[in-house]
C-alpha angles and dihedrals in degrees: 000000000000121000093257093053092043092053091047091051095053091041090055091045092052091052090049091052093049089051090051093048090052092054089126095062111105127201117256136185093293139113120213115205114200107194135192099156122040104218103076092039092049091054093046094047092048090053091045091056094045097042133063111250127165098212130082120238129217117192122204113190126195118216094268092059100037093114088077090071090073093047095058108035093156093062132074099264127158137169118234137190107222091209097051112099095219092047090050089053091049092050094047092048091051092048093049090048091058135083089215138019121202118199132177102200146017107307122171085203091077091069089080087070094061091090094041107077090169090066115070119214112207122192115205095172122213099258135047092219142014138216094169125073117245140162115029091351095054110119091230091052090055089057094054127098124267091252090053092051091048088054091050090050091054090058093048090046089056091068106098092180135015121201114223137183097200146017088246090062092044089055091049093051091048090055101035097042097029093232135146133253095252092068098075131105106195095204100121124252115293095223090064092063091082091066091062095052123099110245144133115333125231095269093052091048092050089054091046092053096037097245121149110273092204097061132073114235128234108195114207110197111168122186122257108269102208092181095053108008092162091063125076136131127228112232094224137026124225089255093054091048091049099043114014091043092035095235092287096121140062114207106223112194122204114187135180109261092249092050091046092058092062099032120110101211123168117264123220090003121158093212105038126040132180107230097166092125096053122097112268094224091056092047092051093049095050097040122097097199134018126213115191139140124204097346124118090234094096091063090062096039090053089067087069093057094233127135123272131199126194118220100193099162093149098037097131094046093043092050090054096048102033108012132236129217112272097252100038096135093049094043100054119087099249133356131309108256119211099191144016093265092060090048091052090049092052090051090062091077107045092161091061091048089050094053091048091053092051090054092045094049093048090054099044100035097040095133099027103099103148099276102077095116092048092050093049096047091047089052090053092043091058093051116106123221 
């Protein structure tokens, strides 16, 4: 057993022991929210504050989502370290004290609920669509030992319900988590609610974030390349932006924090701007065109009915090292472009791109209609304990 597997084994065992020692804890009229990404939780907490719900809510944030603590000071919100023994005890106690637990990622902590049928574990996941393989179909998972895979399966089996926004995503979960049809709540994904809310328009957001009001924005949001995060390719050069695109566009680049550290992006450039620190939702709303690759960002952007291009210059290599869904090229709205020339050619027919996005959004956001958070919280509110 390698060190990684050994640590994971004892970590799982520790959680199991804590769950057994807390056998006396009974579920109450409480919801525990275990959060690794802020978007779903933000939508749920906003609805919780605005609505009238009879249950209490306890929010446990991992480090990646800790900014939410400042956004909801009136609620019971705390930041935990999943590896800290005391924090594990705190999380398990909160979960066992609840009638429902909502999670947005893979958490070994949920395995303590396997022997508690009176506590419902609901997975909302952190994306409303997927181009990359994950779960049991992740390439890295397939290289792990049998004991590791059994441990993964225990986590997936702990999900009593999974919230989905489309039949496509339901099919993916069935395959990637090896779960059955009866698990799904077809409420839509909470993070999509924000795109149905009235808010600042593109011009106001440009002013807020000091972007040129007179230029259209191309947002480039590549996926995190965990195998070679220092390597990525810009879709357009300064020359192409100035001449081929007639100076009409600013290329706004949003990178994963790890990629940003090693990226060599131009500074004080009139054609290319690093916007990695700006909120994704604001960037999507003020952008006129999205260029992405294997990221889940297009599934959200499609809700805004604006064109999307796919810069998949390393598609073959990425599929080998990370793994894409089987029908990636047929599923995306458009064609995978391998260079700037193909991207420029695709931009010649914006109307075609637009119609492709409409089809794509209808398929992947079938149940996401702006009331996903309300539906989920009402479902939990009606649960007895």
